[in-house]
C-alpha positions as CSV (number, residue, x, y, z in Angstrom):
1,M,5.2,12.5,8.1
2,S,2.3,14.8,8.0
3,E,-0.8,13.4,8.9
4,E,-3.7,13.2,6.1
5,R,-6.5,15.1,6.4
6,V,-9.9,15.7,4.7
7,V,-12.9,18.1,6.8
8,I,-16.4,17.9,6.3
9,D,-17.7,20.8,5.6
10,N,-20.2,20.9,9.0
11,E,-20.8,22.1,12.7
12,T,-19.0,19.0,14.0
13,N,-15.7,18.9,12.0
14,P,-14.4,15.2,12.3
15,K,-11.4,14.6,11.1
16,I,-11.3,12.4,7.7
17,T,-8.4,9.9,6.3
18,V,-8.8,8.7,2.4
19,G,-6.7,5.8,1.5
20,I,-6.4,5.1,-2.8
21,D,-4.8,1.8,-4.0
22,I,-3.9,2.5,-7.5
23,G,-3.7,-1.4,-8.8
24,T,-3.1,-2.8,-11.5
25,T,-6.2,-4.9,-12.2
26,K,-7.9,-2.6,-9.5
27,I,-8.2,1.2,-8.0
28,C,-9.2,1.3,-4.7
29,C,-10.6,4.5,-2.8
30,L,-11.4,3.9,0.9
31,I,-12.6,7.3,3.0
32,G,-12.6,6.3,7.8
33,S,-12.8,8.6,10.5
34,P,-11.2,8.0,13.5
35,A,-13.8,7.0,16.7
36,P,-12.0,9.0,19.1
37,Q,-14.8,7.3,22.1
38,D,-13.9,3.5,21.3
39,G,-10.4,4.2,18.9
40,T,-12.1,2.2,16.3
41,L,-11.6,3.4,12.2
42,N,-14.8,4.2,11.1
43,I,-15.3,3.0,7.1
44,L,-17.7,6.0,5.9
45,G,-17.2,5.2,1.8
46,V,-15.4,2.5,-0.3
47,G,-15.1,3.2,-4.4
48,V,-13.7,0.2,-6.8
49,A,-13.2,-0.2,-10.2
50,E,-11.0,-2.2,-13.0
51,S,-8.0,-0.9,-13.7
52,E,-6.5,-0.8,-17.0
53,G,-4.0,1.7,-17.7
54,L,-1.2,0.3,-15.2
55,N,1.1,-2.1,-16.6
56,R,3.1,-4.2,-13.4
57,G,1.8,-1.1,-10.8
58,V,3.2,1.2,-13.2
59,V,1.1,3.9,-14.6
60,V,1.6,3.2,-19.1
61,N,-1.8,5.1,-19.7
62,I,-2.7,8.1,-18.2
63,D,-6.4,8.4,-19.6
64,K,-7.3,5.3,-18.7
65,T,-6.2,5.8,-15.1
66,V,-7.7,8.9,-14.1
67,K,-10.8,7.5,-15.5
68,A,-11.1,4.7,-13.5
69,I,-9.7,6.8,-10.1
70,R,-12.3,10.0,-10.7
71,S,-14.7,7.1,-10.4
72,V,-13.9,5.3,-7.3
73,I,-13.2,8.6,-5.5
74,D,-16.5,9.5,-6.8
75,Q,-18.3,5.7,-5.8
76,A,-16.5,6.5,-2.2
77,Q,-17.5,10.1,-1.9
78,Q,-21.1,9.3,-2.5
79,Q,-21.7,6.7,0.1
80,A,-19.6,8.9,2.5
81,G,-21.4,11.6,1.9
82,I,-18.1,13.6,1.4
83,K,-16.1,15.7,-0.7
84,I,-12.7,14.8,-0.5
85,T,-9.3,17.0,-1.1
86,E,-6.7,14.9,0.1
87,A,-5.6,10.8,0.1
88,V,-2.2,8.7,1.0
89,V,-1.7,7.1,-2.5
90,G,0.1,3.6,-2.1
91,I,3.0,2.4,-5.0
92,A,4.4,-0.4,-6.3
93,G,5.8,-1.9,-9.3
94,D,9.2,-4.1,-10.0
95,H,10.8,-0.9,-10.8
96,I,11.1,-0.3,-6.8
97,E,14.6,-0.8,-5.4
98,A,16.0,-0.8,-1.7
99,F,19.1,-1.2,0.2
100,Q,21.0,-0.8,3.5
101,T,23.0,2.1,3.9
102,R,24.0,3.5,7.7
103,G,24.5,8.0,8.8
104,I,26.5,9.6,11.2
105,V,26.7,12.8,13.1
106,G,28.3,14.1,16.1
107,L,26.4,15.4,19.0
108,S,27.2,19.4,20.3
109,N,24.8,20.1,22.6
110,Q,26.4,21.2,25.8
111,N,24.7,18.0,27.8
112,H,25.3,15.3,25.4
113,E,21.8,14.9,25.5
114,I,20.1,12.7,22.3
115,S,16.9,14.9,21.0
116,R,14.5,14.3,18.3
117,S,16.1,16.4,16.3
118,D,19.4,15.0,16.1
119,V,17.8,11.8,15.5
120,E,15.7,13.5,12.4
121,R,19.4,14.9,11.3
122,L,20.9,11.8,11.6
123,L,18.2,10.4,9.1
124,E,18.4,13.2,7.0
125,D,22.4,12.5,7.0
126,T,21.5,8.8,5.5
127,K,20.0,10.2,2.9
128,K,22.8,11.7,1.6
129,V,23.3,8.4,-1.1
130,N,24.8,8.3,-4.3
131,I,21.9,6.7,-6.3
132,P,21.4,7.9,-10.3
133,S,19.5,10.8,-10.9
134,E,15.9,8.9,-12.8
135,R,15.3,7.4,-9.0
136,K,13.7,9.3,-5.7
137,I,14.3,8.0,-2.0
138,I,10.6,6.6,-1.2
139,H,11.4,5.2,2.9
140,V,13.9,5.6,4.9
141,I,13.3,2.9,7.9
142,P,15.8,3.1,10.6
143,Q,17.2,-0.7,12.0
144,D,18.9,0.3,14.8
145,Y,21.1,3.1,16.2
146,I,24.9,3.1,17.8
147,I,25.8,5.3,20.1
148,D,29.5,5.5,21.0
149,G,30.3,2.1,19.6
150,Q,26.7,0.9,21.8
151,D,24.6,-1.0,18.7
152,G,21.0,-2.3,19.5
153,I,19.3,1.1,20.5
154,T,15.6,1.6,18.6
155,D,15.2,4.5,20.3
156,P,18.0,7.3,21.5
157,V,15.9,9.8,22.2
158,G,16.6,11.3,26.1
159,M,19.9,8.9,25.8
160,S,23.6,10.6,25.8
161,G,26.6,10.0,24.2
162,V,29.0,12.3,21.2
163,R,28.3,10.2,18.1
164,M,25.6,8.5,16.8
165,E,25.4,5.9,13.5
166,A,22.3,4.3,11.9
167,N,21.6,1.6,10.3
168,V,19.0,2.5,7.7
169,H,16.3,0.4,4.8
170,V,15.9,3.2,1.9
171,V,12.8,2.2,-0.3
172,T,13.6,3.9,-3.6
173,G,11.2,4.2,-7.0
174,L,11.4,5.8,-10.0
175,V,11.3,9.6,-10.6
176,T,8.7,9.2,-13.8
177,A,6.8,6.5,-12.1
178,I,6.0,8.7,-8.5
179,Q,5.5,12.0,-10.9
180,N,2.8,10.1,-13.3
181,I,1.0,8.2,-9.8
182,Y,0.7,12.6,-8.7
183,R,-0.2,13.8,-11.8
184,C,-2.9,11.2,-12.3
185,V,-4.7,11.8,-8.6
186,E,-4.2,15.7,-8.8
187,R,-5.9,14.9,-12.3
188,C,-9.3,14.2,-10.5
189,G,-8.9,17.2,-7.5
190,V,-7.4,15.3,-4.8
191,K,-4.0,16.7,-3.6
192,V,-1.6,13.6,-2.8
193,T,-0.5,14.3,0.8
194,D,2.0,10.9,0.7
195,V,2.8,8.0,-1.5
196,V,3.3,4.7,0.5
197,L,4.8,1.6,-0.7
198,E,2.0,-0.9,-0.5
199,P,3.6,-3.6,1.6
200,I,4.1,-1.1,4.3
201,A,0.3,0.0,4.1
202,S,-1.1,-3.5,4.2
203,S,1.0,-4.3,7.2
204,T,-0.6,-1.6,9.1
205,A,-3.8,-3.1,8.3
206,I,-3.7,-7.1,8.9
207,L,-0.3,-7.5,10.8
208,S,-0.9,-7.9,15.1
209,E,2.1,-6.3,17.1
210,E,2.8,-9.5,18.1
211,E,3.3,-11.0,15.0
212,K,5.8,-8.2,13.3
213,E,7.6,-8.8,17.2
214,V,8.4,-12.7,16.3
215,G,9.1,-12.5,12.7
216,V,7.2,-12.4,10.0
217,A,6.6,-12.0,6.2
218,L,3.9,-10.4,4.7
219,I,3.3,-11.8,1.1
220,D,0.8,-9.4,-0.7
221,I,-0.2,-10.7,-4.2
222,G,-1.8,-8.7,-6.1
223,G,-2.9,-8.5,-9.5
224,G,0.5,-7.2,-11.7
225,T,3.4,-7.0,-8.9
226,T,4.2,-9.8,-5.7
227,D,5.4,-7.6,-3.0
228,V,7.1,-9.1,0.2
229,A,7.9,-6.9,3.9
230,I,9.2,-9.1,6.5
231,F,9.6,-7.6,10.3
232,E,11.3,-8.7,13.1
233,E,11.2,-6.9,16.3
234,N,8.2,-5.0,15.4
235,I,10.9,-3.2,12.7
236,I,10.9,-3.5,8.8
237,R,13.4,-5.3,7.6
238,Y,13.4,-6.1,4.3
239,T,11.1,-5.0,1.2
240,S,11.0,-6.2,-2.1
241,V,8.7,-6.0,-5.1
242,F,8.9,-8.1,-8.2
243,G,6.4,-8.8,-11.3
244,I,4.8,-11.5,-11.1
245,A,1.4,-12.3,-9.9
246,G,-2.6,-13.0,-10.4
247,R,-2.0,-11.6,-13.9
248,Q,0.1,-14.0,-15.4
249,V,-2.7,-16.9,-14.0
250,T,-4.7,-15.5,-16.0
251,D,-2.8,-15.3,-18.9
252,D,-1.8,-18.6,-18.5
253,V,-5.6,-20.0,-18.2
254,R,-6.8,-17.7,-21.2
255,K,-3.9,-19.3,-23.7
256,G,-3.8,-22.9,-21.8
257,L,-8.1,-22.5,-22.7
258,G,-8.2,-20.5,-25.3
259,V,-10.1,-18.0,-24.0
260,I,-10.8,-14.0,-23.8
261,V,-9.3,-12.0,-20.8
262,A,-12.7,-11.6,-19.0
263,Q,-13.6,-15.3,-19.8
264,A,-9.6,-16.0,-18.2
265,E,-10.5,-14.1,-15.5
266,R,-14.1,-15.7,-14.5
267,L,-12.6,-19.3,-14.4
268,K,-9.8,-18.5,-12.6
269,R,-11.8,-16.4,-9.8
270,D,-15.4,-19.0,-9.3
271,N,-13.4,-22.0,-10.0
272,G,-9.7,-22.2,-9.7
273,H,-7.6,-24.3,-7.2
274,T,-4.3,-23.9,-6.8
275,Y,-3.4,-27.0,-5.4
276,L,-4.6,-30.6,-6.4
277,P,-5.3,-32.6,-3.6
278,S,-8.0,-29.5,-2.2
279,I,-10.0,-30.0,-4.6
280,M,-13.3,-32.3,-2.8
281,K,-15.0,-32.6,-6.3
282,D,-14.0,-32.8,-9.8
283,E,-16.9,-30.8,-11.3
284,V,-17.5,-30.7,-15.3
285,I,-16.7,-26.8,-15.8
286,M,-19.0,-25.7,-19.7
287,I,-16.7,-22.8,-21.6
288,P,-18.8,-20.8,-23.5
289,G,-17.2,-21.1,-27.3
290,I,-16.3,-18.5,-29.2
291,G,-17.2,-17.1,-32.1
292,G,-20.0,-19.6,-32.7
293,R,-18.4,-22.6,-32.0
294,A,-19.2,-25.3,-30.0
295,P,-18.8,-24.7,-26.0
296,M,-15.7,-26.9,-24.5
297,E,-15.7,-29.0,-21.4
298,I,-12.9,-29.3,-18.8
299,N,-12.3,-30.6,-15.7
300,K,-11.9,-28.4,-12.4
301,S,-8.5,-30.1,-12.0
302,Y,-7.0,-29.8,-15.4
303,L,-8.1,-25.7,-14.6
304,C,-5.8,-26.4,-11.6
305,Q,-2.6,-28.0,-13.6
306,I,-2.3,-24.7,-15.9
307,I,-3.0,-22.5,-12.3
308,Q,-1.0,-24.2,-10.0
309,P,2.4,-24.4,-12.2
310,R,2.5,-20.3,-11.4
311,M,1.6,-20.0,-8.2
312,E,4.6,-22.4,-7.1
313,E,6.8,-19.9,-9.4
314,I,4.9,-16.9,-7.2
315,F,5.6,-18.4,-4.3
316,E,9.6,-19.7,-4.9
317,F,10.2,-16.2,-5.8
318,A,9.1,-15.1,-2.9
319,L,11.0,-18.1,-0.9
320,A,14.1,-16.6,-2.8
321,E,13.4,-13.2,-1.7
322,I,12.9,-14.3,1.7
323,R,16.7,-16.3,2.0
324,K,18.2,-13.4,0.4
325,S,16.8,-11.3,3.1
326,G,18.5,-13.7,5.5
327,F,15.4,-14.1,7.9
328,E,14.4,-17.1,6.8
329,N,15.3,-18.8,10.3
330,K,13.8,-15.7,11.9
331,L,10.0,-15.7,11.0
332,G,8.3,-17.0,14.1
333,A,4.9,-16.4,13.0
334,G,5.1,-17.6,9.8
335,I,3.3,-16.4,6.5
336,V,1.0,-14.3,6.1
337,L,-0.6,-13.6,2.5
338,T,-3.0,-10.8,1.6
339,G,-3.8,-9.8,-2.4
340,G,-6.6,-10.5,-4.3
341,T,-4.9,-13.7,-5.6
342,T,-5.0,-15.6,-2.7
343,L,-8.5,-16.4,-2.5
344,L,-7.7,-18.7,-4.8
345,R,-8.6,-22.4,-3.5
346,G,-6.1,-24.4,-2.1
347,T,-3.4,-21.4,-1.6
348,E,-2.8,-21.8,2.1
349,D,-1.6,-25.4,1.3
350,L,0.2,-24.9,-1.5
351,A,1.8,-22.1,0.2
352,R,2.5,-24.5,3.6
353,E,4.0,-26.9,1.5
354,I,6.1,-24.5,-0.3
355,F,7.3,-22.4,2.4
356,R,7.6,-25.1,5.4
357,M,6.3,-23.1,7.6
358,P,3.3,-21.4,9.2
359,V,1.1,-19.5,6.5
360,K,-2.7,-17.6,7.1
361,I,-4.5,-15.8,4.5
362,G,-4.4,-12.0,6.0
363,M,-7.0,-9.4,5.5
364,P,-8.0,-6.1,7.7
365,S,-10.5,-7.6,9.5
366,H,-8.8,-8.1,13.3
367,M,-8.2,-4.6,13.1
368,N,-11.1,-2.6,15.2
369,L,-13.2,-1.5,12.5
370,S,-16.7,0.0,12.3
371,G,-19.0,1.4,9.5
372,L,-18.9,-0.4,6.9
373,A,-16.2,-2.8,7.9
374,T,-18.2,-6.4,7.0
375,E,-17.6,-4.7,3.3
376,I,-13.8,-4.7,3.5
377,Q,-12.8,-7.7,5.3
378,S,-11.3,-9.4,2.6
379,P,-7.3,-8.9,1.1
380,V,-8.2,-7.1,-1.5
381,Y,-9.2,-4.7,0.3
382,S,-5.4,-4.9,2.2
383,T,-3.7,-2.0,0.8
384,S,-6.5,0.6,0.7
385,V,-7.0,0.2,4.5
386,G,-3.7,0.5,5.5
387,L,-3.2,3.7,3.5
388,A,-5.9,5.0,5.3
389,L,-4.3,4.1,8.5
390,Y,-1.1,5.3,7.6
391,G,-2.8,8.7,7.4
392,L,-4.0,9.1,10.7
393,Q,-0.5,8.4,12.4
394,D,2.7,10.6,12.8
395,N,5.2,8.0,12.3
396,Y,5.7,4.0,10.7
397,G,7.2,1.4,12.7
398,K,9.4,3.7,15.0
399,G,11.0,6.4,13.1
400,A,10.5,5.3,9.8
401,T,9.6,8.1,7.3
402,S,8.7,8.8,3.6
403,D,10.7,11.2,1.9
404,V,8.5,11.7,-1.5
405,R,5.9,15.5,-0.5
406,L,4.0,17.4,-3.2
407,K,7.3,19.9,-2.8
408,D,9.7,17.0,-4.3
409,V,7.9,16.0,-7.4
410,Q,7.5,18.2,-10.5
411,T,3.9,18.0,-11.6
412,K,1.6,20.3,-12.4
413,K,-0.2,22.3,-9.7
414,V,-4.0,21.1,-8.6
415,S,-5.1,24.6,-9.8
416,E,-4.4,23.9,-13.6
417,E,-5.9,20.8,-13.5
418,A,-8.6,21.7,-11.3
419,P,-10.0,24.0,-11.4
420,E,-13.6,23.8,-9.4
421,V,-11.0,22.7,-6.5
422,E,-8.9,26.0,-6.4
423,E,-11.9,28.0,-6.8
424,A,-13.8,26.2,-3.8
425,M,-10.4,26.5,-1.7
426,Q,-10.6,30.4,-2.9
427,T,-13.9,31.2,-1.9
428,K,-13.1,29.8,1.6
429,E,-10.2,31.8,2.1
430,K,-11.9,35.1,0.8
431,P,-14.6,36.6,3.7
432,S,-18.1,36.8,2.1
433,I,-19.3,40.7,2.3
434,L,-22.0,39.7,4.9
435,N,-18.6,39.0,7.1
436,K,-17.0,42.3,6.3
437,I,-20.0,44.1,7.0
438,S,-20.4,41.8,10.8
439,N,-16.4,42.6,11.1
440,F,-17.1,46.4,10.4
441,L,-19.9,46.7,12.6
442,K,-18.4,45.2,16.0
443,E,-15.5,47.4,15.6
444,L,-17.8,50.2,15.9
């Protein structure tokens, strides 16, 4: 994967990484810079805005999505004092599908030593699978390599053999959904250098190497979708996305109490509990009446009785995915929950009851972060931090590759959507008159 970079116009020319999380309920842009002296990621700027143009992770209104993306980019640029031109973007949605496949290549070099190019050739071979024309491969994630019948090999480079195979996990998405992501970001004058599945990005920010080695399931409960990623032996073994998440919880509150969406979201966020025994004091909540009607009073326990069944359903769906993966009994580190919905009180307790294994709330705080690090120590920012970190890596998870690139998606050029960016690029490429005169005098 190519590194995503933006250059600041100053003398030092430090390199920047930008992640844009385009979610169903919120859009977030995060600008970071690696600090070479101590290896920390310096958070330079963050922008957050409500998202109105997506449904279950898929763009359904281009104009509203572009407006929100432009807003978060402006916020982040203002905070960081940087003009960004490129970013890594997250993708989710219930259109995401994954499957296992296998590839095989012969090794014909004289000494039969396996090179990096042989591995890349093998991974390209695994992409030659029959998928519908409306779908596109997003990631190819190697599980293990087999050399001359010997399996369980994680890094074959430098080994000898005449025949190499690989078992891979392939993640695909709808071409139109990917195109719309590109189109929205590029209309804001920003080039998409890579599209990354959001649970993979989140895992980069919140999971430790130890957790991924012993086995862990990451469950990212966002606004429109819940994403599941399972790791074992430091390799992504399984990914899944389903369209039940925080927005359904809000809808339940709205319908159950007869309030508007904004009130339901506020009640859920400020007073919501997902687990009845977690309520220490059953206080009375006052709800303003609609259209001149008298205010309504409810107890926290009553609100919990509306929220808890939906959260149980989300966890049961996630548990079904874990069982489907075949790794239910291999999760030594248990479950890590992240995403904005996990901020509801009692979420950990309810999850422990359903999953029957260790559970913790994951957020990008264990990473070596500096700058605005305290501002992003929340599950809400897991994906955007992960996308920024992803942009700094050559590869992810021992050879995982992303197969979505700008040249692969037929969208309008940045110059067509943002003339000012094209003009700036042309100005940068063309030497000024003073430079030409200076060069002429030097030649004399």
